[in-house]
C-alpha positions as a printed Julia matrix, in Angstrom:
338×3 Matrix{Float64}:
 -24.31  -35.41  103.26
 -23.07  -38.95  103.87
 -21.15  -40.86  106.48
 -17.45  -40.13  106.67
 -14.88  -42.9   106.27
 -11.19  -42.88  107.09
  -8.86  -40.24  108.55
  -9.26  -41.45  112.11
  -6.37  -39.37  113.44
  -7.8   -35.96  112.36
 -11.19  -37.02  113.73
  -9.62  -38.0   117.05
  -7.66  -34.75  117.39
 -10.69  -32.62  116.6
 -13.14  -34.52  118.8
 -10.74  -34.63  121.75
 -10.17  -30.88  121.59
 -13.93  -30.34  121.66
 -14.41  -32.8   124.53
 -11.71  -31.04  126.56
 -13.3   -27.64  125.87
 -10.13  -26.58  124.06
 -11.53  -26.3   120.58
  -9.37  -24.01  118.47
 -11.26  -21.34  116.52
  -9.49  -22.01  113.2
  -8.31  -25.19  111.52
  -6.31  -25.73  108.34
  -7.25  -29.04  106.73
  -4.07  -29.78  104.79
  -3.36  -32.43  102.18
  -3.53  -33.29   98.5
  -6.71  -32.78   96.5
  -9.3   -35.51   96.69
  -8.37  -36.93  100.1
 -11.67  -35.98  101.72
 -10.85  -32.69  103.43
 -14.08  -31.03  102.28
 -16.12  -34.03  103.46
 -14.34  -33.82  106.82
 -15.21  -30.12  107.08
 -18.87  -30.9   106.33
 -18.94  -33.63  108.95
 -17.23  -31.4   111.51
 -19.73  -28.63  110.75
 -22.6   -31.03  111.37
 -20.89  -32.21  114.55
 -20.74  -28.63  115.86
 -24.07  -27.33  114.58
 -25.93  -30.3   116.05
 -24.14  -30.23  119.41
 -26.84  -28.22  121.2
 -29.48  -30.85  120.43
 -27.77  -34.2   120.83
 -24.3   -35.74  120.73
 -23.23  -36.88  117.29
 -20.25  -38.65  115.79
 -18.55  -38.51  112.43
 -20.26  -41.75  111.43
 -23.85  -40.56  111.9
 -26.31  -40.59  109.01
 -27.05  -36.91  109.78
 -30.76  -37.53  109.56
 -31.57  -34.59  111.82
 -32.43  -30.91  111.58
 -28.84  -29.71  111.27
 -28.04  -32.33  108.65
 -31.13  -31.52  106.6
 -30.42  -27.78  106.68
 -26.79  -28.28  105.72
 -27.75  -30.58  102.84
 -30.2   -27.95  101.6
 -27.59  -25.19  101.92
 -29.89  -23.23  104.23
 -28.42  -23.56  107.72
 -28.41  -20.01  109.17
 -25.23  -20.64  111.2
 -23.14  -22.06  108.36
 -21.32  -20.44  105.46
 -19.3   -22.0   102.65
 -16.91  -19.85  100.65
 -15.69  -21.2    97.33
 -14.98  -19.88   93.85
 -18.09  -18.54   92.21
 -19.2   -18.37   88.56
 -16.78  -16.75   86.13
 -19.33  -14.54   84.38
 -23.0   -13.8    83.79
 -23.54  -16.88   81.62
 -22.03  -19.14   84.27
 -23.93  -17.37   87.05
 -27.23  -18.12   85.29
 -26.23  -21.76   84.9
 -25.39  -21.91   88.61
 -28.76  -20.36   89.54
 -30.6   -22.85   87.35
 -28.66  -26.0    88.16
 -26.57  -25.26   91.25
 -22.93  -24.24   91.63
 -21.84  -27.89   91.48
 -23.0   -28.01   87.85
 -20.18  -25.66   86.78
 -17.01  -27.15   85.34
 -13.56  -25.97   86.33
 -13.2   -23.55   83.4
 -16.55  -21.94   84.28
 -15.41  -20.87   87.76
 -13.69  -17.64   88.75
  -9.97  -17.87   89.41
 -10.27  -16.74   93.03
 -12.52  -16.39   96.03
 -13.23  -12.66   96.01
 -12.82  -10.25   98.91
 -16.49   -9.33   98.59
 -17.37  -12.94   99.4
 -15.33  -12.68  102.6
 -16.93   -9.36  103.5
 -20.29  -11.01  103.0
 -19.62  -13.01  106.17
 -19.94   -9.97  108.4
 -23.74  -10.17  108.96
 -23.2   -13.71  110.26
 -20.69  -12.44  112.81
 -22.78   -9.48  113.94
 -25.55  -11.69  115.33
 -25.66  -14.56  117.74
 -25.94  -18.08  116.39
 -29.55  -18.71  115.4
 -30.23  -22.33  116.26
 -26.85  -23.75  117.2
 -24.22  -23.18  119.81
 -21.61  -22.51  117.12
 -21.29  -20.76  113.8
 -19.14  -22.5   111.18
 -17.33  -21.1   108.15
 -15.73  -23.43  105.6
 -13.35  -22.0   102.97
 -12.83  -24.39  100.07
 -10.1   -23.8    99.23
  -8.16  -21.18  101.17
  -5.5   -21.44   98.44
  -8.02  -19.73   96.12
  -8.44  -16.57   98.22
  -7.32  -13.47   96.39
  -4.83  -11.39   98.35
  -7.4    -8.92   99.67
  -9.67  -11.82  100.61
  -6.84  -13.54  102.5
  -6.17  -10.34  104.44
  -9.87   -9.97  105.24
 -10.01  -13.54  106.59
  -6.87  -12.83  108.6
  -8.67  -10.06  110.46
 -11.39  -12.51  111.45
  -8.8   -15.01  112.62
  -6.98  -12.35  114.64
 -10.17  -11.26  116.38
 -12.41  -14.34  116.07
 -16.13  -13.82  116.55
 -17.46  -15.65  119.58
 -18.32  -19.33  119.1
 -17.27  -19.24  115.44
 -15.15  -22.02  113.99
 -13.25  -21.66  110.71
 -12.18  -24.58  108.51
  -9.66  -23.58  105.84
  -9.21  -26.36  103.3
  -5.77  -26.18  101.74
  -4.03  -28.32   99.15
  -0.84  -26.22   99.47
  -0.7   -24.9   103.07
   2.88  -23.68  102.69
   1.61  -21.05  100.23
  -0.88  -19.55  102.67
   0.05  -16.33  104.43
   2.34  -17.16  107.37
   0.12  -14.98  109.54
  -2.88  -17.14  108.63
  -1.0   -20.36  109.33
   0.17  -19.08  112.7
  -3.41  -18.52  113.85
  -4.7   -21.95  112.84
  -4.27  -25.47  114.06
  -3.27  -27.77  111.22
  -4.88  -31.15  110.62
  -2.91  -33.14  108.06
  -4.62  -35.65  105.79
  -2.81  -38.63  104.31
  -3.92  -40.98  101.5
  -6.37  -43.65  102.61
  -5.23  -47.26  102.73
  -6.62  -49.83  100.31
  -9.16  -51.24  102.77
 -10.59  -47.78  103.48
 -10.74  -47.07   99.76
 -12.64  -50.31   99.11
 -15.19  -49.54  101.82
 -15.74  -46.04  100.51
 -16.05  -47.11   96.89
 -18.44  -49.95   97.69
 -20.62  -47.52   99.66
 -20.51  -44.86   96.94
 -20.98  -47.21   93.97
 -22.69  -50.42   95.15
 -23.35  -51.55   91.58
 -19.65  -51.82   90.72
 -18.19  -55.31   90.6
 -15.07  -56.45   92.5
 -12.81  -56.05   89.45
 -13.84  -52.43   88.89
 -13.49  -51.69   92.61
  -9.93  -53.03   92.63
  -9.08  -51.06   89.5
 -10.36  -47.87   91.12
  -8.51  -48.58   94.36
  -5.29  -48.71   92.35
  -6.19  -45.7    90.19
  -7.27  -43.58   93.16
  -3.89  -43.94   94.89
  -5.47  -43.31   98.29
  -7.55  -40.38   97.05
 -11.31  -41.04   97.31
 -12.05  -37.84   95.36
  -9.97  -39.03   92.41
 -11.5   -42.51   92.5
 -15.05  -41.14   92.68
 -14.32  -38.82   89.76
 -13.09  -41.83   87.81
 -16.37  -43.63   88.55
 -18.33  -40.73   87.08
 -16.36  -40.74   83.85
 -15.93  -44.51   83.54
 -12.14  -44.56   83.87
 -12.09  -48.13   85.2
 -12.82  -49.44   81.7
 -10.07  -47.3    80.18
  -7.55  -48.38   82.8
  -8.34  -52.03   82.14
  -7.54  -51.48   78.46
  -4.33  -49.61   79.35
  -3.19  -52.41   81.65
  -3.83  -54.96   78.9
  -1.73  -52.88   76.48
   1.13  -52.79   78.98
   0.79  -56.53   79.62
   0.63  -57.69   76.0
   2.21  -54.91   73.96
  -0.91  -54.8    71.71
   1.01  -55.89   68.62
  -1.99  -55.55   66.31
  -2.9   -52.04   67.64
  -6.45  -53.19   68.37
  -6.47  -51.91   71.95
  -4.76  -48.61   71.11
  -7.36  -47.99   68.4
 -10.15  -48.8    70.83
  -8.76  -46.33   73.38
  -8.38  -43.62   70.75
 -11.93  -44.2    69.51
 -13.42  -44.0    73.01
 -11.61  -40.75   73.79
 -11.77  -38.88   70.49
 -15.3   -37.47   70.65
 -16.01  -34.05   72.14
 -18.37  -35.62   74.69
 -15.43  -37.67   76.01
 -13.42  -34.57   77.0
 -13.59  -35.24   80.78
 -12.48  -38.86   80.24
  -9.7   -37.68   77.94
  -8.39  -35.22   80.53
  -8.53  -37.87   83.25
  -6.73  -40.42   81.08
  -3.97  -37.93   80.29
  -3.42  -37.63   84.02
  -3.74  -41.33   84.74
  -1.66  -42.95   81.97
   1.8   -41.69   83.09
   0.91  -42.43   86.73
  -0.03  -46.0    85.82
   3.25  -46.47   83.96
   5.21  -45.12   86.93
   3.36  -47.42   89.36
   4.08  -50.53   87.34
   7.74  -49.61   86.82
   8.19  -48.91   90.53
   6.45  -52.15   91.51
   8.62  -54.0    88.95
   5.53  -55.41   87.25
   7.25  -54.41   84.01
  10.99  -54.61   83.39
  12.62  -51.7    85.2
  15.23  -50.09   82.94
  16.42  -46.73   81.7
  14.43  -47.37   78.52
  11.23  -47.86   80.55
  11.9   -44.67   82.49
  12.43  -42.78   79.24
   9.09  -44.1    77.94
   7.4   -42.88   81.13
   9.12  -39.49   80.83
   7.97  -39.09   77.21
   4.42  -40.05   78.18
   4.44  -37.51   81.02
   5.65  -34.74   78.74
   3.08  -35.6    76.07
   0.23  -35.67   78.6
   1.35  -32.29   79.97
   1.37  -30.47   76.61
  -1.55  -32.21   74.89
  -4.27  -29.84   76.15
  -2.34  -26.51   76.11
  -1.13  -27.21   72.57
  -4.53  -28.58   71.43
  -2.91  -31.7    70.0
  -5.11  -34.17   68.13
  -6.82  -36.41   70.68
  -6.59  -39.61   68.66
  -2.92  -39.08   67.85
  -2.1   -38.35   71.5
  -3.94  -41.43   72.8
  -2.42  -43.68   70.14
   1.07  -42.43   71.01
   0.45  -42.9    74.73
  -0.76  -46.41   73.94
   2.41  -47.11   71.99
   4.57  -45.91   74.89
   2.62  -48.11   77.28
   2.92  -51.07   74.91
   6.69  -50.6    74.83
   6.72  -51.51   78.54
   5.43  -55.03   77.8
   7.84  -57.79   78.88
  10.04  -59.24   76.14
   8.13  -61.82   74.19
   4.91  -59.82   74.22
   5.96  -56.43   72.81
   6.08  -55.95   69.1
C-alpha cells in the first residue's frame, strides 16, 4: 500500500467527520473508473484500523502493523469483497498467483451473495486488534441482487464500530435503499499537476515526454494512466499523434502501429489502443489542434464505431489498426495529409 495523492476534498470530509466523532457507518465512493476510489478506501481503512495505536494521515507510508497486515491481506478486522474467479481453472490460478493475476474475462460476473454472507463471522465478534472493523466492496455495482439485499440488511442494522466503503462507478444504479443509508463521497478527475506527481512516483524511470503523454492519455484518471504504463501505451500514442500531425502519407507509421498490435501477446495493448484512439481524436478536435469541421467529426465518429465493434466482431487486428490510422491521418492539417 502506497501514499495517496489527490482528492483532497473527500479526504477532508472523511477526516473531519471522524474528528468530530460523527463518522457515518457507510460511504459510497462514487466516480468514474480509475480515479483512485479503491486506493482511497485502502487508505481510509488503514486510517481507521491504525487509530487505536497512533494518529495517521492519508499521506503516511503505512510502515506499521496495520499497514503490514493490510498489505499481506491478513488483517483480522478488514474484509474486501470483489468478484472472484469464474471457474475452477481460474480459482487455481488465483490460489497460485493471487486474485490480481486474473484478467477481466477470468472473473465472475458478480459478487455473490455467499461472499456477503461470509462477512457474518466478522460481525459476530468484537474487533480483534483495532477499534474499528472495515469492509470494502469493490465494486458495489457488481453485487448480484441477492448480495445487494444482504448488504442492505447490514447497512440497516450496522454492526457496532463497523465501517463500510462501497466503491461505485455508477451510483445511480445502486438500490435506492442502499444509497439512502450511505454518505456519498464524489471523486473527480485529478488535475494535470496531481497526475504528474502520481506518475513520477509510480514510474520514476519514465522521462518527461512519456509522463506528459500519459498525463494527456489518462484524462485525470490515474488508474487509466497506470494501466497505460504497464502496456506501453505512451509509445503508441506518440505514433498516433505523429500520424495526426503529418498525415503519414507513406503509411510508414500506420504499418508500424499495425505491426506492434497484431500479435496475440499484444492483446492488452490492442484493447487499450481501441479505447484511446477515438478519445485522442476527440481531444484534438475539441482543442482545435486539428481543423474542426463536420468532416473531422465524421472521421471521429467512424473511428469510434470501428473501435466499438472490432472486438465483438473479431475483426482483423491489422486491418482495424490500419483503418484507424487512416482516419487519424485524415485529421492532419491541409498541406500534410495525403
